[in-house]
Structures are given as C-alpha cells and as structure tokens.
N, C-alpha and C positions, 0 to 999 in steps of 0.2 A: 189482189187477193193473195197471191203468192207471197207478197212482203209481208202480210198480216199473218200468214201461217209461219213463215220464217220466224218472226218476231215472237209468236207463242211458242214455238219449238224451241227457241233460244231460252226465253224465260222458263220453260218447263225444265230444260236441261240444267239451268243455272240453280233452279229451285231443288232440283234432286241432289245437287252438288254442294249444297249450303247445309253446313252443320255448326254444332257447338264444339268448340275445340279448346283445350286447355292452352292459356296464353304462352306457357312455358314451351310448348310445342312449336311455337312460331318464332323462337328467338333467333334462328339463323335467317329467316327471312327479314325480321326486324333490324338485324345487323347489317344486312345487305340493303336496307333501304327499300323493301319491296312491300311493306305493308302499307296499305292506304286505310286511314281511318276515315269511317262514315258516320256522320252525327245521327243521333237517335230520331231526329225529326225527319230523316230520309228513309225511304225503302230501299234496303240493302239490295235487293234484286234490281230495282231500277237503275241503281247506280252501276251495278255489274253489267246490266243491258246496256246502257251508255258507253261505258268503257269497251265492251266487246264490239259495238257498233261503230266505235271510233267517232262518237258524237262529242267532237272537241268543244263546239260552243256551250253545250250544257254542262259538260265538266269543267269547263273554265269558269262558269259562273258558280259553280258549287265550290270551287277552289277560292274564287275571290270573295265568297260569302263566309268562308271558314267552315263549310259543311263537309268538306273532304280535305285530306291532307295527311301530312305525316302524324305518326302517334307521338305525342309529346312525351319526352323522357320521363317526366315525373308520374304520367298515367302508366306508362309501361312499367315502371318499377312499382306501382301500387297494385297493378293486376299480378305481377310476377310475386310480390310478397305474399298476396292474398291467394295465391294459386286458383286465380279466377280462371273462367272460361269466357270464350268471345264467340259470337256469330261469325262465321267465315265462308267466303266464297271465292274461289281462284279464278282469276281471269289473266292466264299467263301473260308476263311473268309476275304480275301483281296478286297479292292477297288481300283482299277487301274484308275489313272487320268491323263489327259494332260491338258496343258492350253487351256481354252475355245476358244482361237483364231484357234486352231488347228481343221481342219476338215478332218474326216474320212468316 
C-alpha cells in the first residue's frame, strides 16, 4: 500500500508541475540534448513517472518503438517559427515534452 501511495504522490506532484510552455523558452535545454519528445499516443505523466521511477524496461520499449526520443530538428524549427507552445514536465535533468495540442 505504501508503494501505491508513493506512486500516487509522484503522479500528483508531476501533474502539478506539468504546464504549457513556449517552445522558444526551452531552447537552452534543447541545445543541451535534455529535451525528450513524447508521442501524442502516450500519457505524458505516465512517461514522466516511468523516468522518475527508473523503469528502464518500459522506457527502453518506448525508445525502441519511437514513442519517446530526441525532438527532430525539423519539428523543433517548425515549433520555433510558429511560436508554438508544448506541454512540458521536468524530471531532472530531462524536460519531457508533447505537442501543445495534446491535453493531459
């Protein structure tokens, strides 16, 4: 039961720390390679939880499936040019992002 409460608390904390942010504000993190793109098919909070819990197997599967990974340069440029916003949550040192049209 303690593990379940811990997971719920983590999800609640991550949910409170999730916000829309202008892509331009993330350029420093993008340049450092610290931005992780999360496909719209995935729940941003579930991916953040897995990363925070060091769930390597789950994260590796998402990587292999192409559902998480680096932001493609052309997409980054498109967001920059459009002054787009993205959904973001920090799991230090990473910033996990999803297209701003996605709602979690």
